[in-house]
C-alpha positions as CSV (number, residue, x, y, z in Angstrom):
1,X,0.0,0.0,0.1
2,X,1.6,3.2,-1.1
3,X,2.1,6.4,1.2
4,X,-0.7,9.0,0.6
5,X,0.2,12.6,1.1
6,X,-3.3,14.1,1.9
7,X,-2.5,17.7,3.3
8,X,0.3,20.0,3.1
9,X,0.6,23.4,4.9
10,X,3.3,25.8,5.9
11,X,4.1,26.8,9.3
12,X,5.9,30.1,9.9
13,X,8.2,30.3,13.2
14,X,9.9,33.4,13.3
15,X,11.6,34.1,10.0
16,X,11.9,30.4,8.9
17,X,9.1,28.6,7.2
18,X,8.7,24.9,7.8
19,X,7.1,22.5,5.5
20,X,4.8,19.9,7.3
21,X,3.8,16.7,5.4
22,X,0.8,14.6,6.5
23,X,1.1,11.1,5.3
24,X,-0.3,7.4,5.9
25,X,1.8,4.2,6.6
26,X,3.1,2.3,4.0
27,X,2.5,-1.5,4.1
28,X,1.7,-4.3,1.7
29,X,-1.9,-5.4,0.6
30,X,-1.3,-8.8,2.5
31,X,-1.3,-6.8,5.9
32,X,-4.8,-6.2,7.8
33,X,-5.8,-2.5,8.0
34,X,-3.8,-0.9,11.0
35,X,-5.8,-0.2,14.1
36,X,-4.1,2.8,15.6
37,X,-6.5,5.7,15.4
38,X,-4.4,8.2,13.4
39,X,-7.2,10.8,13.3
40,X,-6.0,11.6,17.0
41,X,-2.5,11.9,16.0
42,X,-2.0,12.3,12.4
43,X,1.6,11.4,11.1
44,X,3.6,14.2,10.1
45,X,7.3,14.3,8.9
46,X,8.1,16.7,11.7
47,X,6.4,14.9,14.6
48,X,8.2,11.6,13.4
49,X,11.6,13.3,13.5
50,X,11.0,14.9,16.8
51,X,9.9,11.5,18.1
52,X,13.1,9.9,16.7
53,X,15.2,12.5,18.6
54,X,13.3,11.9,21.7
55,X,13.8,8.1,21.2
56,X,17.5,8.2,21.0
57,X,18.0,11.0,23.7
58,X,19.1,9.9,27.2
59,X,17.6,13.1,28.5
60,X,14.5,11.2,29.2
61,X,16.2,9.4,32.0
62,X,16.9,10.5,35.4
63,X,20.6,10.2,35.2
64,X,20.7,11.3,31.4
65,X,22.4,8.0,30.6
66,X,19.7,5.8,29.4
67,X,17.4,6.3,26.2
68,X,14.8,4.2,24.7
69,X,17.2,3.0,22.1
70,X,19.4,1.6,25.0
71,X,17.1,-1.4,25.3
72,X,15.7,-1.2,21.8
73,X,18.3,-1.0,19.1
74,X,17.7,-0.4,15.6
75,X,20.4,-3.2,14.7
76,X,18.3,-5.7,16.9
77,X,14.8,-4.9,15.2
78,X,14.4,-2.6,18.4
79,X,15.0,-5.3,20.9
80,X,17.9,-5.8,23.2
81,X,20.3,-8.8,22.9
82,X,23.0,-8.0,25.2
83,X,21.1,-9.0,28.2
84,X,18.3,-11.4,29.2
85,X,16.6,-8.7,31.2
86,X,16.4,-5.0,30.6
87,X,19.0,-2.8,32.2
88,X,18.4,0.9,33.4
89,X,19.8,3.9,35.3
90,X,22.3,3.0,37.9
91,X,23.3,-0.4,36.4
92,X,19.5,-1.6,37.6
93,X,18.3,-4.8,36.0
94,X,14.5,-5.0,35.3
95,X,12.5,-8.2,35.6
96,X,11.8,-8.8,31.8
97,X,13.2,-9.2,28.5
98,X,13.0,-5.9,26.2
99,X,10.5,-6.8,23.5
100,X,10.9,-5.7,19.6
101,X,9.4,-2.7,18.6
102,X,8.0,-2.8,15.0
103,X,4.4,-3.0,13.3
104,X,2.9,-1.4,16.5
105,X,0.3,0.3,14.5
106,X,-1.5,-3.1,14.6
107,X,-1.4,-3.6,18.4
108,X,-3.9,-2.4,21.0
109,X,-2.1,-3.8,24.1
110,X,1.5,-3.3,25.2
111,X,4.0,-4.8,27.4
112,X,4.3,-8.3,28.3
113,X,1.4,-8.2,31.0
114,X,-0.8,-6.0,28.8
115,X,-0.6,-3.4,31.2
116,X,-0.7,-0.4,28.7
117,X,-3.8,-0.3,26.3
118,X,-2.6,2.5,24.1
119,X,0.7,3.4,22.2
120,X,0.3,7.0,23.1
121,X,0.8,6.0,26.7
122,X,3.3,3.4,26.4
123,X,6.4,5.4,27.2
124,X,5.2,6.4,30.5
125,X,5.9,3.0,31.8
126,X,9.8,3.0,31.0
127,X,10.2,6.6,31.9
128,X,8.9,6.3,35.2
129,X,10.1,2.9,36.3
130,X,12.8,3.0,38.8
131,X,14.7,0.2,37.2
132,X,14.6,1.6,34.0
133,X,14.6,5.3,33.4
134,X,13.5,6.4,36.7
135,X,12.2,9.9,35.7
136,X,9.2,11.9,36.0
137,X,7.4,13.6,32.9
138,X,7.5,16.9,34.8
139,X,11.3,16.7,35.0
140,X,11.7,15.3,31.3
141,X,9.5,18.5,30.2
142,X,11.8,20.8,32.2
143,X,15.0,19.4,30.8
144,X,13.7,19.4,27.1
145,X,12.5,23.0,27.5
146,X,16.1,24.0,28.5
147,X,17.7,22.4,25.4
148,X,18.1,24.8,22.7
149,X,17.1,22.5,20.1
150,X,13.9,21.2,21.5
151,X,11.6,24.2,21.6
152,X,12.3,24.8,18.1
153,X,11.4,21.1,17.1
154,X,8.2,20.9,19.2
155,X,7.4,24.4,17.5
156,X,7.9,22.8,14.1
157,X,5.8,19.6,15.0
158,X,3.0,21.0,17.1
159,X,3.1,24.8,16.4
160,X,3.8,25.5,20.0
161,X,7.3,25.9,21.4
162,X,5.9,25.1,25.0
163,X,6.7,21.6,25.7
164,X,4.0,19.4,27.3
165,X,3.8,15.6,28.4
166,X,1.0,14.9,25.8
167,X,3.3,16.0,22.9
168,X,6.2,14.3,24.1
169,X,4.3,11.0,24.3
170,X,2.6,11.4,20.7
171,X,5.9,12.4,19.2
172,X,7.4,9.1,20.5
173,X,4.3,7.2,19.2
174,X,4.9,8.8,15.6
175,X,8.3,7.5,15.5
176,X,7.3,4.0,16.6
177,X,4.4,3.9,14.4
178,X,6.8,4.4,11.4
179,X,8.7,1.2,12.3
180,X,7.2,-1.0,9.9
181,X,8.6,-4.5,9.0
182,X,7.2,-5.8,5.9
183,X,9.9,-6.8,3.3
184,X,11.1,-10.3,4.6
185,X,11.4,-13.1,2.1
186,X,8.0,-14.2,3.5
187,X,6.6,-10.9,2.1
188,X,8.2,-11.2,-1.1
189,X,6.6,-14.5,-1.5
190,X,3.2,-13.1,-0.7
191,X,3.7,-10.5,-3.2
192,X,4.9,-12.9,-5.8
193,X,8.2,-11.8,-6.3
194,X,10.0,-15.0,-5.1
195,X,9.2,-18.4,-4.0
196,X,10.0,-20.6,-0.9
197,X,12.6,-23.3,-1.3
198,X,11.3,-26.8,-0.7
199,X,12.7,-26.7,2.7
200,X,11.0,-23.5,3.5
201,X,7.9,-24.7,2.0
202,X,7.8,-27.6,4.4
203,X,8.7,-25.5,7.3
204,X,5.7,-23.2,6.3
205,X,3.3,-26.3,6.3
206,X,4.5,-27.3,9.6
207,X,4.1,-23.8,11.0
208,X,0.6,-23.4,9.6
209,X,-0.1,-26.8,11.5
210,X,1.7,-26.1,14.7
211,X,2.1,-22.5,15.4
212,X,-0.5,-20.3,13.5
213,X,-3.0,-20.4,15.9
214,X,-1.1,-18.1,18.2
215,X,1.5,-16.5,15.9
216,X,-1.2,-15.6,13.4
217,X,0.1,-14.5,9.7
218,X,0.9,-12.0,8.4
219,X,2.1,-10.2,11.6
220,X,2.8,-13.4,13.5
221,X,1.1,-12.7,16.6
222,X,-2.8,-12.6,17.5
223,X,-4.2,-9.7,15.7
224,X,-5.8,-6.9,17.7
225,X,-9.2,-7.8,16.2
226,X,-9.3,-11.1,18.2
227,X,-10.5,-11.5,21.5
228,X,-8.2,-10.2,24.2
229,X,-7.8,-13.4,25.8
230,X,-6.2,-14.8,22.5
231,X,-3.7,-11.9,22.7
232,X,-2.0,-13.4,25.8
233,X,-1.0,-17.0,26.6
234,X,0.4,-19.4,29.1
235,X,2.8,-21.3,26.8
236,X,3.9,-24.0,29.5
237,X,6.9,-22.2,30.9
238,X,7.7,-23.2,34.3
239,X,8.0,-20.1,36.3
240,X,11.4,-18.5,37.2
241,X,11.2,-18.9,40.9
242,X,13.9,-16.0,41.1
243,X,11.6,-13.5,39.1
244,X,8.4,-15.0,40.5
245,X,6.7,-13.1,37.3
246,X,3.1,-14.3,36.6
247,X,2.4,-12.1,33.9
248,X,-0.9,-10.7,33.2
249,X,-2.3,-11.8,36.6
250,X,0.1,-9.1,38.1
251,X,-2.3,-6.7,36.6
252,X,-5.7,-8.3,36.7
253,X,-5.5,-10.5,39.7
254,X,-7.6,-13.0,37.8
255,X,-6.7,-16.5,38.5
256,X,-7.3,-17.5,34.8
257,X,-4.4,-15.0,33.7
258,X,-1.7,-16.3,35.9
259,X,1.5,-17.2,33.7
260,X,-0.1,-15.5,30.8
261,X,2.2,-13.1,28.7
262,X,1.6,-11.3,25.6
263,X,2.1,-13.4,22.2
264,X,5.3,-11.8,20.8
265,X,5.7,-11.5,17.0
266,X,8.0,-14.1,15.1
267,X,9.2,-11.7,12.7
268,X,13.0,-10.9,12.9
269,X,13.9,-13.5,15.2
270,X,17.5,-13.7,14.0
271,X,17.9,-10.2,15.5
272,X,15.6,-10.3,18.6
273,X,17.3,-13.2,20.7
274,X,17.1,-14.2,23.7
275,X,13.5,-15.2,23.5
276,X,10.4,-15.3,25.9
277,X,9.2,-12.9,28.4
278,X,12.5,-13.4,30.7
279,X,15.2,-14.2,27.8
280,X,15.6,-17.6,28.9
281,X,16.2,-19.1,25.6
282,X,19.2,-17.8,23.4
283,X,18.5,-19.9,20.2
284,X,15.5,-21.2,18.3
285,X,16.3,-24.7,18.8
286,X,16.0,-24.2,22.5
287,X,12.6,-22.7,21.9
288,X,11.3,-25.7,19.7
289,X,12.6,-27.9,22.3
290,X,10.5,-26.4,25.0
291,X,7.4,-26.7,22.9
292,X,8.3,-30.3,21.9
293,X,9.7,-31.7,24.9
294,X,9.1,-29.5,28.1
295,X,5.3,-28.0,28.1
296,X,4.5,-27.5,31.9
297,X,1.2,-28.8,32.6
298,X,-0.4,-26.0,34.5
299,X,-4.2,-25.7,34.8
300,X,-4.5,-22.8,32.5
301,X,-2.2,-23.7,29.6
302,X,-4.0,-22.4,26.5
303,X,-5.5,-25.6,24.6
304,X,-3.3,-25.4,21.6
305,X,-0.2,-26.6,23.6
306,X,-1.6,-28.6,26.4
307,X,0.6,-31.3,25.2
308,X,4.0,-31.2,23.3
309,X,4.0,-30.6,19.8
310,X,5.3,-33.7,17.8
311,X,8.2,-32.6,15.3
312,X,11.2,-35.0,14.1
313,X,14.8,-33.5,14.0
314,X,14.5,-32.8,10.3
315,X,11.0,-31.1,10.8
316,X,12.6,-28.7,13.3
317,X,15.2,-27.9,10.9
318,X,12.7,-27.2,8.2
319,X,10.5,-25.1,10.7
320,X,13.5,-22.9,11.6
321,X,14.3,-22.5,8.0
322,X,10.8,-20.9,7.4
323,X,11.1,-18.8,10.5
324,X,14.2,-17.2,9.0
325,X,12.2,-16.1,6.0
326,X,10.7,-13.7,8.5
327,X,13.8,-11.7,8.8
328,X,13.6,-8.2,7.3
329,X,17.4,-6.9,6.9
330,X,16.0,-3.6,5.0
331,X,14.1,-2.9,7.9
332,X,17.1,-3.6,10.5
333,X,19.5,-1.6,8.7
334,X,17.2,1.2,7.6
335,X,19.0,4.5,8.2
336,X,16.0,6.4,8.6
337,X,15.3,4.6,11.9
338,X,18.8,4.9,13.1
339,X,20.3,7.6,15.5
340,X,19.6,11.1,14.2
341,X,23.2,12.7,14.5
342,X,22.1,15.7,12.4
343,X,19.9,16.7,15.4
344,X,21.3,15.2,18.5
345,X,25.0,16.1,17.7
346,X,24.3,19.7,17.4
């Protein structure tokens, strides 16, 4: 689906004229319609660039050392592979693995436990978390207001140089909304450009039989149109007795939500290891071994994996071959998503 420029206007700030382009997301026809309400936060070039600067600027943290990109690196499909668990200010260690950030325009719940139900509010969680950025929005506003570049960037984006929490959060959303991964080999197959190899095709058939009910094509997690309960799953992992993380139950306190975590996307798996909410598996073969040998028989395991999946050694290799077709190198190395040195190095 091509980008569509549907409005253009000029904003005058002082003696400088700024061009503002409104546009829609670009994604292929085999993707469903995005669910984010763009009417309440229309995408513009200026807001996206402001959000990009904020995403990479450690000024959002209490000690001015941790940025969003510290745990969400563009080279790891905006995940974090250096550590199993997120690291924050003062070398604090969090309780969960930092998830990949892309294709967020199709998601309605965020965080492993679904604690946030709107992308425009999501950034508040890491900014205020004492083991991540440990800062308050009030202090962030003050620091940004005192940096020469930001009043100008906010004026350009929102026609107001007075920085507000709402505009900070909306700008961060804007940048993250543009992180669309949709040009893997799988996507090229869907477009009719290339074909799967015989091994990949066999892996695709195995995927559809054993995995697609939770990691639904083409985004490879349950779609937002599904019932909320299908967005989260107890996938049979035994609890880490050090972390004692019970997932969604920690938000809802409903027994049926015990050990349920948000179903992650399977796109870009080569870049987003380690896997699972606590990063306990570093290799895909470890993940498959879990599903074929180590399903924990808890009372509320989702029905699809109450029993181990049956796969031969060769079938595991074929399934991994298919999963590797979900890697999107073009997205991972897209310079438009990387550190904005032209802004932050001034």
